[in-house]
PASEBA-1860 file (N, C-alpha, C; in nm, 3 decimals):
! residues 96
1> MSRVCELT> 11.023/11.866/4.630/11.041/11.913/4.494/11.190/11.936/4.471 ~ 11.244/11.870/4.368/11.386/11.883/4.341/11.416/12.017/4.275 ~ 11.533/12.067/4.301/11.573/12.196/4.245/11.658/12.174/4.121 ~ 11.596/12.120/4.016/11.664/12.091/3.890/11.581/12.148/3.777 ~ 11.648/12.216/3.683/11.580/12.270/3.566/11.538/12.156/3.474 ~ 11.414/12.159/3.427/11.363/12.051/3.344/11.417/12.055/3.202 ~ 11.469/12.167/3.156/11.519/12.177/3.019/11.671/12.170/3.010 ~ 11.741/12.233/3.102/11.887/12.236/3.094/11.955/12.142/3.191
9> GKKPMVGM> 11.885/12.095/3.294/11.944/12.005/3.392/12.030/12.075/3.496 ~ 12.021/12.208/3.507/12.100/12.280/3.607/12.057/12.237/3.746 ~ 12.157/12.217/3.836/12.132/12.173/3.973/12.201/12.269/4.070 ~ 12.172/12.257/4.200/12.244/12.340/4.296/12.393/12.309/4.295 ~ 12.474/12.414/4.315/12.619/12.397/4.325/12.661/12.425/4.468 ~ 12.779/12.377/4.504/12.832/12.395/4.639/12.951/12.488/4.633 ~ 12.958/12.578/4.731/13.070/12.671/4.738/13.096/12.711/4.881 ~ 13.166/12.820/4.900/13.202/12.866/5.033/13.161/13.011/5.054
17> NSSHANNK> 13.110/13.041/5.173/13.097/13.179/5.217/13.232/13.220/5.273 ~ 13.270/13.343/5.251/13.397/13.392/5.303/13.371/13.518/5.384 ~ 13.401/13.512/5.514/13.376/13.627/5.601/13.489/13.730/5.585 ~ 13.472/13.842/5.652/13.573/13.947/5.649/13.705/13.895/5.707 ~ 13.695/13.806/5.806/13.814/13.746/5.867/13.863/13.625/5.788 ~ 13.804/13.602/5.671/13.840/13.494/5.580/13.807/13.356/5.637 ~ 13.706/13.348/5.726/13.656/13.218/5.770/13.569/13.162/5.660 ~ 13.580/13.032/5.637/13.503/12.969/5.529/13.394/12.879/5.587
25> TKRRYLPN> 13.274/12.892/5.532/13.164/12.801/5.566/13.097/12.758/5.437 ~ 13.050/12.633/5.436/12.986/12.580/5.315/12.853/12.647/5.289 ~ 12.817/12.659/5.163/12.688/12.712/5.123/12.646/12.649/4.992 ~ 12.518/12.667/4.956/12.465/12.614/4.830/12.423/12.730/4.741 ~ 12.457/12.720/4.613/12.411/12.816/4.513/12.295/12.750/4.439 ~ 12.174/12.801/4.460/12.055/12.741/4.402/12.024/12.803/4.266 ~ 11.976/12.724/4.171/11.937/12.780/4.041/11.810/12.864/4.055 ~ 11.796/12.962/3.969/11.681/13.053/3.972/11.564/12.987/3.898
33> LNDVTLQS> 11.491/12.900/3.969/11.382/12.824/3.907/11.251/12.900/3.910 ~ 11.176/12.888/3.802/11.044/12.951/3.790/10.946/12.851/3.733 ~ 10.822/12.854/3.782/10.715/12.773/3.725/10.653/12.851/3.611 ~ 10.664/12.798/3.489/10.613/12.869/3.372/10.527/12.774/3.288 ~ 10.440/12.833/3.209/10.364/12.758/3.109/10.406/12.809/2.972 ~ 10.469/12.721/2.895/10.517/12.757/2.762/10.422/12.700/2.658 ~ 10.392/12.779/2.556/10.299/12.738/2.451/10.373/12.660/2.342 ~ 10.319/12.546/2.306/10.371/12.468/2.195/10.284/12.497/2.073
41> ETLGRGIK> 10.347/12.547/1.967/10.272/12.580/1.845/10.225/12.453/1.775 ~ 10.304/12.348/1.778/10.268/12.223/1.712/10.152/12.154/1.782 ~ 10.159/12.146/1.916/10.055/12.078/1.992/9.933/12.166/2.015 ~ 9.951/12.297/2.010/9.840/12.389/2.029/9.793/12.401/2.173 ~ 9.882/12.375/2.267/9.847/12.386/2.409/9.969/12.429/2.489 ~ 9.944/12.465/2.614/10.051/12.507/2.702/10.110/12.390/2.778 ~ 10.240/12.397/2.806/10.312/12.294/2.879/10.366/12.358/3.007 ~ 10.333/12.301/3.123/10.383/12.354/3.250/10.519/12.292/3.279
49> LRITASAL> 10.619/12.378/3.303/10.755/12.333/3.331/10.814/12.415/3.444 ~ 10.914/12.360/3.512/10.989/12.432/3.614/11.130/12.450/3.560 ~ 11.158/12.570/3.511/11.286/12.595/3.444/11.355/12.717/3.503 ~ 11.484/12.730/3.473/11.561/12.845/3.519/11.532/12.966/3.431 ~ 11.565/13.082/3.482/11.546/13.206/3.405/11.634/13.205/3.281 ~ 11.754/13.149/3.290/11.842/13.144/3.173/11.787/13.049/3.067 ~ 11.722/12.940/3.108/11.660/12.849/3.012/11.543/12.917/2.942 ~ 11.468/13.000/3.015/11.357/13.073/2.955/11.407/13.169/2.848
57> RSVDHRGG> 11.520/13.235/2.873/11.581/13.322/2.772/11.628/13.242/2.652 ~ 11.681/13.122/2.677/11.727/13.036/2.568/11.611/12.990/2.481 ~ 11.497/12.960/2.544/11.378/12.920/2.469/11.334/13.035/2.379 ~ 11.331/13.156/2.432/11.294/13.272/2.351/11.394/13.295/2.238 ~ 11.521/13.276/2.266/11.626/13.300/2.167/11.616/13.201/2.051 ~ 11.584/13.077/2.081/11.576/12.974/1.976/11.444/12.977/1.901 ~ 11.350/13.056/1.945/11.226/13.070/1.869/11.109/12.990/1.922 ~ 11.108/12.961/2.049/10.994/12.892/2.109/11.030/12.754/2.161
65> LDAFLAKA> 10.933/12.694/2.230/10.954/12.564/2.293/10.982/12.455/2.192 ~ 10.910/12.454/2.081/10.927/12.349/1.981/11.069/12.349/1.924 ~ 11.120/12.466/1.890/11.255/12.476/1.834/11.360/12.441/1.938 ~ 11.337/12.481/2.063/11.432/12.451/2.170/11.443/12.300/2.191 ~ 11.328/12.234/2.201/11.328/12.089/2.226/11.385/12.011/2.108 ~ 11.369/12.062/1.987/11.423/11.993/1.870/11.575/11.986/1.876 ~ 11.640/12.091/1.928/11.786/12.094/1.935/11.841/12.040/2.067 ~ 11.756/12.025/2.169/11.803/11.985/2.302/11.846/11.839/2.304
73> KDDTLSAN> 11.949/11.810/2.383/11.995/11.672/2.400/11.902/11.600/2.498 ~ 11.878/11.473/2.472/11.784/11.397/2.553/11.833/11.376/2.696 ~ 11.965/11.370/2.717/12.015/11.342/2.852/12.001/11.461/2.947 ~ 11.982/11.583/2.895/11.964/11.699/2.983/11.818/11.723/3.017 ~ 11.726/11.667/2.939/11.583/11.691/2.961/11.528/11.601/3.070 ~ 11.427/11.652/3.141/11.358/11.570/3.240/11.265/11.473/3.168 ~ 11.207/11.381/3.243/11.116/11.283/3.185/10.994/11.351/3.123 ~ 10.943/11.454/3.191/10.827/11.529/3.141/10.861/11.601/3.011
81> ALKVKKEI> 10.976/11.667/3.007/11.016/11.742/2.887/11.047/11.646/2.772 ~ 11.102/11.530/2.802/11.132/11.430/2.698/11.003/11.376/2.637 ~ 10.901/11.359/2.721/10.771/11.313/2.672/10.710/11.416/2.577 ~ 10.719/11.544/2.615/10.667/11.653/2.531/10.744/11.660/2.400 ~ 10.877/11.640/2.405/10.960/11.643/2.284/10.915/11.534/2.186 ~ 10.887/11.416/2.237/10.842/11.307/2.151/10.704/11.333/2.094 ~ 10.615/11.393/2.174/10.481/11.429/2.125/10.491/11.530/2.011 ~ 10.579/11.629/2.026/10.596/11.732/1.924/10.653/11.670/1.796
89> AKAQAANA> 10.752/11.582/1.810/10.812/11.518/1.693/10.708/11.432/1.620 ~ 10.624/11.363/1.696/10.520/11.279/1.635/10.417/11.364/1.562 ~ 10.378/11.477/1.623/10.280/11.566/1.560/10.337/11.630/1.433 ~ 10.465/11.668/1.437/10.527/11.728/1.318/10.540/11.626/1.206 ~ 10.567/11.500/1.241/10.578/11.396/1.138/10.441/11.368/1.076 ~ 10.335/11.376/1.156/10.200/11.353/1.105/10.155/11.467/1.013 ~ 10.198/11.589/1.044/10.161/11.706/0.964/10.239/11.713/0.832 ~ 10.358/11.656/0.831/10.444/11.664/0.711/10.406/11.563/0.604
END
């Protein structure tokens, strides 16, 4: 399972541990990923995603999954999230 956020595209970063004696060793900074089910108001069902805690706050801030995906760039979304975005856009066009 890859450690990449499905909505924001955040990945592990590389850095250094620094000891008291200032010895440096490589380390990885992993994103805070959580398995969540977000409700889509347009589709009327839940969508299972693996996203970071900061992405979850961003979804809440923008007013839900539908609003977040409407503003999100396609290159940052995973294949699963991009598929959901297109389903939501198609459903909204049919309702309008």
